[in-house]
C-alpha positions in Angstrom: 19.1 -40.5 0.0 19.6 -40.0 -3.7 18.9 -37.5 -6.4 16.3 -40.0 -7.6 14.3 -39.4 -4.4 14.7 -35.6 -4.9 13.4 -35.9 -8.5 10.4 -38.0 -7.4 9.6 -35.6 -4.6 9.8 -32.6 -7.0 7.5 -34.3 -9.5 5.1 -35.3 -6.8 5.0 -31.8 -5.2 4.9 -30.0 -8.5 1.9 -32.2 -9.5 0.2 -31.5 -6.1 0.8 -27.8 -6.4 -0.5 -27.6 -9.9 -3.8 -29.0 -8.7 -4.2 -27.2 -5.4 -2.5 -24.2 -3.8 0.0 -25.3 -1.1 2.1 -23.4 1.4 5.7 -24.2 2.1 4.7 -25.6 5.4 2.2 -28.0 3.8 4.7 -29.0 1.1 7.3 -29.9 3.8 4.7 -32.2 5.3 4.3 -33.9 1.9 8.1 -34.2 1.7 8.2 -36.4 4.7 7.3 -39.5 2.7 10.7 -39.2 0.8 14.0 -39.9 2.4 15.5 -36.4 2.0 17.8 -34.4 4.2 16.4 -31.2 5.6 18.6 -29.1 3.4 17.3 -31.0 0.3 13.8 -30.4 1.5 14.4 -26.7 1.8 16.1 -26.7 -1.6 13.1 -28.4 -3.1 10.7 -25.9 -1.5 12.9 -23.0 -2.9 12.9 -24.6 -6.3 9.1 -24.9 -6.2 8.8 -21.3 -5.2 11.2 -20.2 -8.0 9.1 -22.1 -10.6 5.9 -20.5 -9.1 4.4 -23.8 -8.0 4.4 -22.3 -4.4 3.4 -18.7 -4.2 2.3 -17.4 -0.7 0.8 -14.2 -2.1 -1.4 -16.2 -4.5 -2.3 -18.6 -1.7 -3.2 -15.8 0.7 -5.4 -14.1 -2.0 -7.3 -17.3 -2.8 -7.7 -18.2 0.9 -9.1 -14.7 1.8 -11.4 -14.7 -1.2 -12.8 -18.2 -0.4 -13.2 -17.8 3.4 -14.8 -14.4 3.0 -17.0 -15.1 0.1 -18.2 -18.6 1.0 -18.0 -18.7 4.8 -18.3 -14.9 5.7 -15.3 -15.1 8.0 -14.0 -11.9 9.5 -10.5 -10.6 9.0 -9.2 -11.7 12.4 -10.1 -15.3 11.9 -8.7 -15.3 8.3 -5.5 -13.7 9.6 -5.1 -16.3 12.3 -5.6 -19.2 10.0 -3.1 -17.8 7.4 -0.5 -17.3 10.1 -1.0 -20.9 11.3 -0.3 -22.0 7.7 3.0 -20.1 7.8 2.1 -17.2 5.4 4.1 -14.1 6.0 2.4 -11.1 7.5 2.9 -8.8 4.6 1.2 -11.2 2.2 -1.7 -11.6 4.7 -2.1 -7.8 4.9 -2.1 -7.4 1.1 -4.7 -10.1 0.7 -7.0 -8.7 3.4 -6.8 -5.3 1.8 -8.7 -6.8 -1.2 -11.8 -7.1 0.9 -14.1 -4.1 0.3 -15.1 -2.5 3.6 -18.7 -2.0 2.7 -19.0 -5.7 1.6 -17.3 -6.7 4.8 -19.8 -4.9 7.0 -22.7 -6.0 4.8 -21.7 -9.7 5.2 -21.3 -9.4 8.9 -24.7 -7.7 9.2 -26.4 -10.4 7.1 -24.8 -13.2 9.2 -25.8 -11.6 12.4 -29.3 -10.9 11.2 -29.7 -14.5 10.3 -28.4 -15.6 13.7 -30.8 -13.2 15.5 -33.8 -14.4 13.5 -32.9 -18.1 14.2 -32.5 -17.4 18.0 -36.1 -16.2 18.3 -35.1 -14.2 21.4 -36.4 -10.8 22.5 -34.2 -7.7 22.1 -32.6 -7.9 25.5 -29.1 -7.8 27.0 -28.6 -11.6 26.8 -29.5 -11.6 23.1 -27.1 -8.8 22.5 -24.3 -10.8 24.3 -25.0 -13.9 22.2 -24.9 -11.9 19.0 -21.6 -10.2 20.0 -20.1 -13.6 20.9 -21.3 -15.0 17.5 -19.9 -12.2 15.4 -16.6 -12.3 17.3 -16.3 -16.0 16.7 -16.7 -15.3 13.0 -13.6 -13.2 13.3 -15.0 -9.7 13.1 -13.2 -6.9 14.9 -14.8 -5.7 18.2 -15.7 -2.2 16.9 -17.4 -3.6 13.8 -19.1 -6.3 15.9 -20.6 -3.6 18.2 -21.7 -1.6 15.2 -23.4 -4.6 13.6 -25.1 -5.8 16.7 -26.5 -2.3 17.4 -28.0 -2.3 13.8 -29.5 -5.7 14.3 -31.0 -4.9 17.7 -32.9 -1.8 16.6 
């Protein structure tokens, strides 16, 4: 355990962080390939945060944007995944507030409509249940899911 390992780890992680957003938790995993004490690892993470290589707010904003725009995930699913990555709740909340509520409902409606059309089922109770399960698995809140399914089933 030397300062040489610390320098190598810092260079490696700063390089990684400059190419891809990382959380503190992910950076700690990358630290494991270096023989550093736990206090050194935490000092390294703090130094990366201080130099803006690791920024949880920036990470949360990017994650929310990508998962909503590309995969049409709901807020519950996004929140859960960010929490698993060790992002603080206040950063998650701020990032989720960036989603426009009209766009959010519109995306859920589009996804549910596509699912209903691909099912080729009649407009019955079982179809409604399948759509509710689908939209809930996408991470949409229950009230919004009911609203969306009612619109699709008309």
